[in-house]
N, C-alpha and C positions, 0 to 999 in steps of 0.2 A: 175865274179871275184870280182867286187866292192861289191856286196851284201855279198860275203863271208868275205871280209875284215871288213865291217861295220855291219854285221848282217842284219836282215830283215829291209828294209827301211820303212816298214809300221809302222807308229806310231799312227794309229787310235785306239781309245779305247772306251770301254763301261764302264760306271760308275754306280754302285748301291750306290747312296749317301744316306745311311741309317741313321736313328736317332741314332742307336747304333754302327753300323760298316759301313765303306766304303770299297767296293770291286772294284778293277779295272781289267778289262779284256782287253788284247791287241790282236788285230787281228793276228792270226797265232801263238800266244803264250799261249793263255788261261788266267786263273786267275793269275795275277802276284803280286797282293797286296791285303791284307785283314787286315785292322787295325781299331781300335776304332775311331769313329767320335768325337775326342776330340782334342782341341787345348789349349795350355797354352800361355797366353800373359803376357809379362813383361812390367810393367808401366815404362815409360821412358820420362822425360822432358815434362810432361803434356799429352803425348799420350801413345800409347802402341805398342810394337813390338812383333812379334811371338817369342816364346821361345822354345816350344816343340810341337810335334804332335803325334797322334796315340797312340801306346802302352806306349811310354815314358810319354806323357801327361796324359794318363789314370791313371798311377801310382800316379800322383800328385793330383787327385781329392780328395778334402777334406783334403789335407795335405800341402797346400801351405802357404808361408809367405805372409805378406800384399802386397808386391810389385809384386807378381805373381798371376794371376787368371787363373785357369783351367776351361774351359767351354765346353759345348756341343753346337756347333753353330746351330745344327738342333733340332727342337722340333716338335713332331707329324708329322715327315716326311717332314717338310718344314723348310726353313731358318729362324731362330730366330735372329741370329747375322750375318749380311751380311759380315762384315769385317773378322770375324773369319772364316766363311765358305769359303770366297774367298782365304784367306791365306792357308787354309787347302787343298783346291782343287789344288792350285798352287804347294804346297809342294808335294802332292801325284803324280801329273803329272811329276814333276821334278825327283821324286824318281824312277818312272817307266822308264823315258827316261833321263838318266844322260848325254847324249850327246846332243848337240844343233842340232835341225833339221832346214832345210831350210824353210819349211812351217809348220805352226801349225797343230796339229792333228785334224781329224774329231772326234767329241765326241758325243756319244749318252748317255743321262742320263735318268734314270727312275724317274717318279713323281707319287705321290699318285693320284688315280682317283678322289678323292674329293678335290684336291687342287684348289685354285682360280687362275684365269689368272695372278693376281699380284704375287702370290707365284711362279707360273711357270716361269714367266718372271725373277724373282729374281734368280732362279736356272740357267736359260739360261745366264743371264748377268754375273753371277759369273764364269761360265765356259769360256765365251768369254773373260773376262778380265784376265783369267788365261792363255790365249794364244791359245785358240782353233781357227782354221780357219773356222770351221762350227760346229754348235751345233743343234742336233735334240733331241726331247724328246719322250719317250715312256711311256705309262701308266703302272704302277706297276703290276696290275693283269695280263695284257697281257704278260709282260715280264716273270712273274712267271709261267704262263701257258706254254709259249714256252720253258722255262727252265725245266719244269716238263714233257716235251714231250707229251703234250696234242694236239690233232688234231685240233688246233684253226682255220685253214684255210678251214676245211671241213664243209659241211652243217649239222653239228651235234652239239648238245649242250654239252659243257664242263663247269664244275663248279670248281672254284679255291677259296680257303680261304688262303690268305697270311697274316700271323700274324707277323708283324715286331716289332721294338722297340717302335715306336710311333703310328702306325696305324694298323688296321686290314682291309684288302681289301677283299671284297666278290664280286665275279663277275661270270656272266654267259656269255660264249663266243661262237660265231658261225660265220663261214665264214669270219674269219680274223677281226672281230669287236666285241665290247663289247655290248651285248644285254641289260644287266642290271648290274650296279655296285653300290656297297654301301661301303663307306669308313667311318669307325668309329674310333675315336681317342682313341682306346684302344689297348695296346700292352704290350711288355715286361716292359717298363718303368712304366706303370700304375700298373702292377703286383708288381713291386718292391716297389712302393709307398704304395700299399695296405698292403704289408708285414711290412713295416716300421711303418705305423699307427697302425696296429694290435698289434705289439710288444710294441709300446709305450702305447697303451690303456690298454692292458691286463697284461703287465709285468713292466710298468713304466721304460722301458729301451729304450734308444735312440741309434739307429744304423745308419750307413751310407749307401749310395746307393750300394757301392761295396759289403758290407756284405749282403745286401738284395738280390743282384743278385746271390751271392754264395749260399744262403739259397734256393732260387728258383730252381737253377740247381741241388742242392744236394738232397733236400727232398720235393721239390715242387710237388703238385699233383692237378689235376682239380676236384677230388672228394675224399670223405673220403675213407680210407683203408677198405677193406672187414672185416678185423679182427683187433681189438685193435687199438693202436695209430700209427702203422706203423714204419717207420724209424725215428731215432732220430739224433740230431746234437747239439753240444755245440757251443754257440756263445758268443761273448764278446761285450759289449757296455758300455754306461754311465748310471748309475743309476740316474733317474730323481729326486728321493727323497733325496738321500744323496750326489749326485753330484760326486760320485767316480766310477771308472771302476768296472764292475761286469760281472760275467759269469752265463749264464742260459742254460738249456737244452730245446730245442724245439722238437716237434713231427710232423710227417707228417700230422696227422689229424688237428693240429692247423694251419698249413700253408694252408691246403685245405680249412679250414674255412675262412682264411684271403683272399683267392683268389676267393671266391664265386661270388663277385660282378663283377670283370672284366670277369670271365668265362661266367657268365650269359649274359653279354652284347654281347660277341662274339656269343653265341648261338642264341640270339635274332636277331642279324644282319643276320645270316645264314637263320633263319626262314623267315624273311621279304623278303630276296632275293628269296627264294623258292616260296613264295606267289606271287611275282611279275614276275615270269618266265612264258613265253608263254607255253601253254600246250604241244605243239609238242616237245619243248626243255626239258620240265619236264620229258617226257617219256624217253629221252636219259639219263638224269641224274639218273633216277631210275635204268637204266641198268648199267651205268658206275660209278655211285657214285660221291663222293666229294673228291677232292685232296687238302691236306693241305701243305702249304710251309711256309718258314720264321722260325726264331728262336723260336717263340712262339709255333710252331707245335711240338717242342720237349718236351713241358710240359707234364709230365707223366699223362696218362689217358684222355687227352683232346680229342683225337680221339674217345675214348669210350663214353665220355659225348655227343659228337656231334652225334654219331651213335644212342645212346638211344633217343636223343631229336628229331631226324629227321626220324628215321627208315630206313635210307639209308646207303649203304656201304661208309665208310670213310677211306681214305688211306693217309699216310704221304709220301710225295715225297722222292725219293732216297737220295737226298742231299738237304734238305730243306733250309739250310743256304745259299747255293750258287745258288738256283733256279733263283732268279731275275737277278743276274749278268750274269749267263749262258744264260738266255733268251735274255737279252740285247746284249750279245756277239753274239748270233746267228743272231739277227736283224742287228748288225753291219756288219757281214760277208755278209749279203744279203741286205744291205741298199739301193742299187739302185732299187731293185724290190719293197721294202717296203716303200720308203720315201714318197709316195703319198697315202699310205694306212694305215699302222700301225704307222709309225713315223710321227711326226709333229713338227712345230715350233710355239712358242707363239709370236704372233704379238704384 
């Protein structure tokens, strides 16, 4: 009767604290929040106070007056601005649970496999100061593989390539552990930066991060079109010669050229991981192929480029954007069995 009155009493949650987006999964309810990892701070009496979060704060990026600063508190998958990250985590926890609970939630947060103990401790501390009663961490490639329904606990090799906003995680998993993992600081943000610098260099036009992201999603491609210049798109920015707003037309082939460097870094990371994989697991990967997850997996033709470079089957996960949080959520639902195996705490 009480549970009917107050809803589910479980307030335990799994958080994918991503460079680009933060997703929250609540036990028994699934994904309840998906917002950009952006916070706007208002300068006040020598300090700063939170002003806006998520979607509202993202709209302010590059558009704020002097007294408001919109920032991304995470860079390359780790906390770059501790205060901003802590306020953002607190806000998202309160958004998910607008009622007061008697005890804080158990929270599981995913961290990049290449993050340092100091970086992991910072993420754990931010969640604890946000009101968690207990915090566990899970490595991002493991969470992505669980979310993509790979048989990670079986004695067979599975390979996942998780391309997020700040990092690309390449990992080979078997028997509930990571046999080999490589984390490279290449992701959606670096792709956006490559597009910005290419347009600046070739067209003398300055554009913002939001415009670059829109270009990547609309006409971005990991390789040149088979015929002609491919799709086209009109964009606006500031002419660096005259200093006035200007509009130009971009083509798919130009954006493919601008993305060559980050794409080749991802391919190189996958090749190195394959070279370092034990032979028995290599034979499993030949049979089952490579699974891609994360927002970067949606880049047009990236799976084809990887397939051509490795000669292996390459698949994009069913829901690449939610793979990590779904995997972290499954770990949350079974945390008692996994807390000495897949989940861990940073001392």
